[in-house]
C-alpha positions in Angstrom: 0.0 0.0 0.0 2.7 2.5 0.9 4.4 4.0 -2.2 5.9 7.1 -3.6 2.6 8.4 -4.9 1.0 8.3 -1.4 4.1 9.9 0.1 3.8 12.8 -2.3 0.1 13.1 -1.7 0.5 13.2 2.0 3.2 15.9 1.8 1.0 18.0 -0.5 -2.0 17.7 1.9 0.2 18.7 4.9 1.6 21.7 3.0 -1.9 22.7 1.8 -3.4 22.3 5.3 -0.6 24.2 7.0 -2.0 27.5 5.7 -5.2 27.0 7.7 -3.4 26.8 11.1 -4.4 29.2 13.8 -1.1 30.5 15.2 -1.5 34.2 16.1 1.1 34.0 18.9 4.0 32.0 17.6 3.3 32.5 13.9 4.5 28.9 13.5 2.0 27.2 11.2 2.0 23.4 11.1 -0.1 21.1 8.9 -0.4 17.4 9.2 -1.8 14.7 6.9 -2.4 11.2 8.3 -2.9 8.1 6.1 -5.0 5.3 7.5 -4.8 1.6 6.4 -8.1 2.1 4.7 -6.5 4.7 2.4 -8.2 7.7 4.0 -6.3 10.9 4.7 -7.1 13.0 7.7 -5.7 16.5 8.1 -4.9 18.7 11.1 -3.5 22.1 11.9 -2.1 23.6 15.1 -4.6 25.7 17.0 -3.1 28.2 19.5 -4.8 29.8 22.4 -4.0 32.9 24.5 -3.9 30.4 27.4 -0.9 28.6 25.9 -1.3 25.2 27.5 -4.7 24.7 25.9 -3.2 24.9 22.4 -3.0 21.7 20.3 -0.6 20.5 17.6 -1.5 19.6 14.0 -0.5 15.9 14.4 -2.8 15.3 17.3 -5.7 17.1 15.5 -5.2 14.8 12.6 -5.2 11.7 14.8 -8.2 12.8 16.8 -10.1 13.5 13.6 -9.3 10.0 12.3 -10.3 8.4 15.6 -13.6 10.4 15.6 -14.4 8.6 12.3 -13.6 5.2 13.8 -10.1 4.8 12.4 -7.4 3.2 14.6 -4.8 2.0 12.2 -2.4 4.3 10.5 0.3 4.0 7.8 2.1 7.4 7.8 1.8 11.0 8.7 3.4 14.0 7.0 4.1 17.1 9.0 4.8 20.4 7.4 6.2 23.6 8.9 8.4 26.5 7.8 11.6 24.9 9.0 10.7 21.2 9.1 10.4 20.9 12.8 9.8 17.4 14.2 6.6 16.5 16.2 6.7 17.4 19.9 6.8 14.8 22.6 3.1 14.8 23.2 2.5 14.2 19.5 5.1 11.4 19.4 3.4 9.7 22.4 -0.1 10.0 20.8 1.2 8.5 17.5 2.9 5.7 19.4 -0.4 4.7 20.9 -1.4 3.6 17.5 1.8 2.0 16.4 5.6 2.4 16.6 5.9 1.6 12.9 3.8 4.5 11.6 6.1 6.5 9.2 6.6 10.1 10.1 7.6 12.4 7.2 8.8 15.8 8.3 9.0 18.5 5.5 9.8 22.2 5.3 7.6 24.8 3.7 9.0 23.9 0.2 8.1 20.2 0.7 11.7 19.1 1.1 11.9 16.0 3.3 13.9 16.8 6.3 13.4 13.5 8.0 11.5 10.3 7.4 11.4 7.4 9.9 9.0 5.3 12.0 7.6 6.7 15.2 10.0 4.4 17.2 12.9 6.4 15.8 11.4 9.7 17.2 10.3 8.1 20.5 12.7 5.4 21.6 11.5 3.6 24.8 7.9 4.7 24.2 5.3 4.0 26.8 2.8 1.8 25.1 -0.4 0.0 26.0 1.8 -3.1 26.6 3.4 -1.3 29.5 0.2 -1.1 31.4 -0.4 -3.9 33.9 -4.1 -4.6 33.3 -4.2 -7.9 35.4 
């Protein structure tokens, strides 16, 4: 399922979505595009708030949009920002909940791939559902 055509499409969607971010305080606009195993793409943008801790990142918005539609299995996520910044720790943790092998593609504002690797590369030693003692 994963191929160059899908990689390009995800990057295009992340770049396109980035311009809809609400970032009046940092002016750091981020767009994310998340591909499910069913071939659906969910988009997200960062949404800032004057009460800074209540802001949310684009990656989590994309995941939460997908989960709202019943999706639980993801192939890849593209994240676009001006300088190709990587997902924050909270976003890495949320992505790891759904699989350490999800491919993360980080691109700059021109679509240049800065980094591409599975979530486990970005969050070694991730706390996952298997770490919970549910007995």
